[in-house]
Legacy VTK file of the C-alpha trace (Angstrom):
# vtk DataFile Version 3.0
C-alpha trace
ASCII
DATASET POLYDATA
POINTS 308 float
93.231 83.378 4.708
94.252 80.744 7.237
94.590 81.725 10.875
96.400 79.727 13.532
97.013 80.012 17.229
100.373 81.321 18.371
102.624 78.532 19.655
103.375 79.102 23.347
107.026 79.982 23.900
107.430 77.106 26.404
106.373 74.590 23.761
108.442 76.175 21.014
111.675 75.929 22.992
110.986 72.851 25.129
113.262 69.817 25.011
112.471 67.318 22.232
110.819 64.052 23.278
113.521 61.954 21.596
117.097 63.124 21.103
120.779 62.182 20.919
120.435 59.053 18.799
123.116 56.366 18.881
123.009 53.711 16.131
124.354 50.234 16.924
127.470 49.110 14.980
125.388 46.716 12.839
122.675 49.396 12.324
119.866 47.117 13.573
119.072 49.056 16.763
119.165 52.586 18.077
119.352 54.335 21.435
117.623 57.611 22.197
117.201 59.940 25.167
113.431 60.086 25.788
111.100 62.040 28.065
107.993 60.071 29.091
105.498 61.175 31.727
108.031 63.609 33.220
110.621 60.838 33.455
113.826 60.718 31.453
114.675 57.290 30.040
117.029 55.620 27.610
114.937 54.063 24.864
116.060 51.116 22.727
114.466 50.855 19.277
114.747 47.559 17.356
114.445 47.981 13.584
113.910 44.269 12.920
110.977 43.723 15.300
109.758 47.360 15.121
109.546 47.381 18.914
110.967 49.718 21.510
111.539 49.557 25.252
113.147 51.511 28.082
116.451 50.077 29.282
117.471 52.761 31.785
115.843 55.746 33.422
115.247 58.058 36.352
112.763 60.744 37.338
113.336 63.748 35.121
114.833 66.717 36.939
115.012 64.812 40.220
117.735 62.186 40.015
119.939 63.785 37.381
120.702 63.474 33.696
122.446 61.322 31.112
126.036 62.430 30.688
127.043 59.875 28.043
125.774 56.679 26.486
126.727 54.560 23.509
127.485 51.142 22.094
130.437 49.033 23.215
129.342 46.390 20.697
126.056 45.213 19.191
124.869 43.720 22.476
126.436 45.993 25.103
125.543 49.571 26.041
127.554 51.971 28.204
125.627 54.551 30.245
126.941 57.368 32.408
124.526 59.404 34.496
125.049 62.377 36.810
122.960 63.043 39.898
121.746 66.463 40.991
124.544 66.500 43.578
127.179 65.892 40.880
127.857 62.219 41.622
128.549 59.997 38.615
127.243 56.477 38.039
128.446 54.274 35.195
126.873 51.065 33.944
127.232 48.347 31.343
123.911 47.000 30.067
123.716 43.664 28.229
120.968 43.216 25.630
119.952 39.557 25.711
117.355 37.768 23.591
114.772 39.158 21.162
112.570 42.089 22.041
109.014 40.990 22.831
109.995 37.341 23.315
112.780 36.617 25.821
114.417 40.047 26.060
116.371 40.930 29.217
118.704 43.812 30.032
120.925 42.880 32.993
122.872 45.909 34.214
126.178 46.038 36.080
127.698 49.071 37.733
131.263 50.098 36.941
133.384 51.270 39.858
136.918 52.522 40.236
138.941 55.515 39.090
139.032 55.559 35.308
137.693 57.607 32.400
136.208 56.212 29.197
138.090 57.689 26.233
136.427 55.670 23.447
133.844 52.879 23.407
135.597 51.251 20.422
132.323 50.043 18.936
134.300 48.551 16.035
136.085 46.186 18.458
133.919 43.591 20.157
133.693 43.845 23.955
136.594 46.283 24.437
136.921 49.904 25.553
139.689 52.486 25.608
140.043 53.936 29.103
142.489 56.120 31.003
143.637 55.877 34.606
145.550 58.320 36.777
148.315 56.416 38.565
148.737 58.411 41.760
151.689 56.326 42.954
153.538 57.378 39.789
153.214 61.152 40.106
149.597 61.306 38.864
150.633 59.858 35.512
147.730 59.242 33.117
147.897 55.850 31.379
145.778 54.504 28.528
144.482 50.935 28.298
142.405 48.859 25.919
140.438 46.569 28.216
137.615 44.037 28.058
134.283 44.818 29.707
134.691 41.976 32.196
138.163 43.089 33.259
136.857 46.631 33.646
134.001 45.399 35.826
136.529 43.426 37.893
138.948 46.382 37.959
141.586 44.003 36.643
144.082 45.916 34.508
146.764 43.209 34.543
145.590 41.812 31.184
144.772 45.198 29.626
146.740 46.375 26.619
148.850 49.474 27.293
148.876 52.303 24.767
152.229 52.125 22.956
152.817 55.847 22.384
152.050 57.742 25.604
152.773 61.454 25.941
154.846 62.442 28.931
152.882 64.488 31.486
149.597 64.077 29.569
146.521 64.910 31.630
143.970 63.667 29.061
143.740 61.941 25.694
141.242 62.251 22.845
140.387 59.457 20.411
138.968 59.914 16.918
137.364 56.916 15.136
139.095 54.505 17.495
142.568 56.061 17.139
144.311 58.107 19.826
144.954 61.379 18.019
145.307 64.152 20.633
146.557 64.706 24.149
146.842 67.596 26.581
149.417 68.840 29.041
149.418 72.033 31.084
151.797 74.575 32.516
150.267 76.721 35.237
147.125 78.244 33.651
147.985 77.285 30.074
146.597 74.207 28.342
148.866 72.708 25.658
147.378 70.747 22.733
149.367 67.920 21.097
148.691 65.577 18.181
150.184 62.196 17.268
151.666 62.400 13.771
152.077 59.622 11.179
155.481 58.740 12.668
153.877 58.234 16.092
155.580 61.343 17.451
153.736 63.860 19.613
153.780 67.457 18.341
152.437 70.521 20.143
150.064 72.485 17.913
148.113 74.945 20.071
148.152 76.691 23.435
145.142 77.978 25.300
145.119 80.435 28.196
142.220 82.759 27.356
139.017 82.061 29.276
136.999 84.200 26.844
138.133 82.292 23.750
136.856 78.981 22.391
138.747 76.179 20.638
136.619 73.042 20.123
137.868 70.185 17.974
135.076 68.697 15.838
137.200 66.029 14.125
139.894 65.248 11.578
139.400 66.303 7.953
142.706 64.660 7.039
145.889 63.736 8.918
147.080 67.358 8.902
143.805 69.235 9.285
141.074 69.362 11.899
137.788 71.224 11.942
137.355 73.406 15.013
134.712 75.650 16.491
136.593 78.777 17.507
136.386 82.534 17.879
140.140 83.062 18.006
140.296 84.038 14.320
136.735 85.371 13.927
134.377 87.602 15.877
131.854 84.767 16.352
132.342 81.110 17.255
132.648 79.705 13.732
133.604 76.450 12.045
137.192 76.780 10.815
139.893 74.556 9.331
143.028 74.322 11.457
146.424 73.079 10.246
148.192 70.915 12.801
151.588 71.057 11.101
151.532 74.855 10.761
149.577 75.608 13.962
147.401 77.991 11.986
143.776 78.631 11.094
142.819 78.124 7.452
139.485 78.556 5.706
136.298 79.493 7.513
133.926 76.623 6.704
130.842 78.240 8.197
130.154 81.458 10.063
126.760 82.728 11.165
126.283 86.464 10.854
124.556 86.815 14.220
125.034 83.752 16.423
127.860 81.743 17.903
127.865 78.142 16.714
127.124 75.383 19.169
127.994 72.181 17.326
129.016 70.464 14.100
129.700 66.929 12.939
132.065 65.283 10.472
131.216 62.140 8.535
134.350 60.476 7.108
136.045 63.851 7.098
133.137 65.618 5.404
130.906 68.130 7.108
127.347 67.063 7.921
124.603 68.558 10.084
126.626 71.742 9.719
125.870 73.794 12.806
123.408 74.494 15.550
123.325 78.217 16.458
122.516 79.311 19.985
120.440 82.397 20.587
122.560 83.938 23.322
126.220 83.515 24.003
125.703 83.299 27.759
123.670 80.072 27.415
126.350 78.232 25.459
126.751 74.842 27.130
130.333 74.117 28.145
131.429 70.541 28.766
134.512 68.902 30.216
136.157 65.525 30.331
137.261 65.178 33.920
135.261 66.376 36.887
138.222 66.446 39.246
141.058 68.083 37.309
142.742 70.447 39.754
143.538 73.316 37.422
141.762 76.560 36.441
141.123 75.377 32.876
138.604 72.648 32.164
139.581 69.778 29.928
138.005 68.848 26.572
135.077 66.468 26.351
135.024 62.810 25.303
134.925 62.058 21.544
136.296 65.436 20.500
133.120 67.353 21.310
134.740 69.758 23.680
135.772 73.176 24.877
137.339 74.593 28.024
136.629 77.427 30.411
137.855 78.807 33.708
LINES 1 309
308 0 1 2 3 4 5 6 7 8 9 10 11 12 13 14 15 16 17 18 19 20 21 22 23 24 25 26 27 28 29 30 31 32 33 34 35 36 37 38 39 40 41 42 43 44 45 46 47 48 49 50 51 52 53 54 55 56 57 58 59 60 61 62 63 64 65 66 67 68 69 70 71 72 73 74 75 76 77 78 79 80 81 82 83 84 85 86 87 88 89 90 91 92 93 94 95 96 97 98 99 100 101 102 103 104 105 106 107 108 109 110 111 112 113 114 115 116 117 118 119 120 121 122 123 124 125 126 127 128 129 130 131 132 133 134 135 136 137 138 139 140 141 142 143 144 145 146 147 148 149 150 151 152 153 154 155 156 157 158 159 160 161 162 163 164 165 166 167 168 169 170 171 172 173 174 175 176 177 178 179 180 181 182 183 184 185 186 187 188 189 190 191 192 193 194 195 196 197 198 199 200 201 202 203 204 205 206 207 208 209 210 211 212 213 214 215 216 217 218 219 220 221 222 223 224 225 226 227 228 229 230 231 232 233 234 235 236 237 238 239 240 241 242 243 244 245 246 247 248 249 250 251 252 253 254 255 256 257 258 259 260 261 262 263 264 265 266 267 268 269 270 271 272 273 274 275 276 277 278 279 280 281 282 283 284 285 286 287 288 289 290 291 292 293 294 295 296 297 298 299 300 301 302 303 304 305 306 307
């Protein structure tokens, strides 16, 4: 009979040392959120040289957390961090040279009022961003813009999105395509999708702070996978028809726990779900920090929900 010590509860449920991997477009490097010596850093791992190095970091629990990071292209990384006071900082980091030889990581801070909608890692040196034009009735506009123009806050050469939705307050991109947008009336959030004829169609309304409706991604042009408890007693993974504005098959439901996340790979489910132990510790996220409405807006890259 083999005996073993009980694992302390703090170790069993502590944060992993390396998490939230982001693979470069050419699959030669990877980013990961790492905890080292009580400091939280962004680690770059090079598969060709088998080396790794920190490219960004701050004291863990003191200066804040990573909100988002990812690849703009094979040599450019976008990082967004949030301080303990709620202030956001956004940076572009260039990866120059070979790791261990002449490697440098010059970093430039992004300023100005804009939101990153998609890093467009399949398009070299370009991002999809939104801006609220206050002089035009707080109209939200979408642009595809180069990193240099974004650093210079020069939108004169940026490419305007050709199919804007009137009164949109936010847009969501899926695999580089603008697929969803949101408007609101009083306390109600209205969901819209862009159909194959480039026409916006409303497909869902949301005004219940106790409900959940989180888009995971597109299964096909008419169907999305959502995490929701509107048609089930637990937050479950469900098919949703855009054309019919209706729930379809339950893809996965846990008997005891609400679901926290799911991923789609080319329209197919992978890494099915991550259950949370208690509903009151479900982590809610939002896209804009400063939206002046009771409902919070869905998160970048379709990993989102809303709450009051």
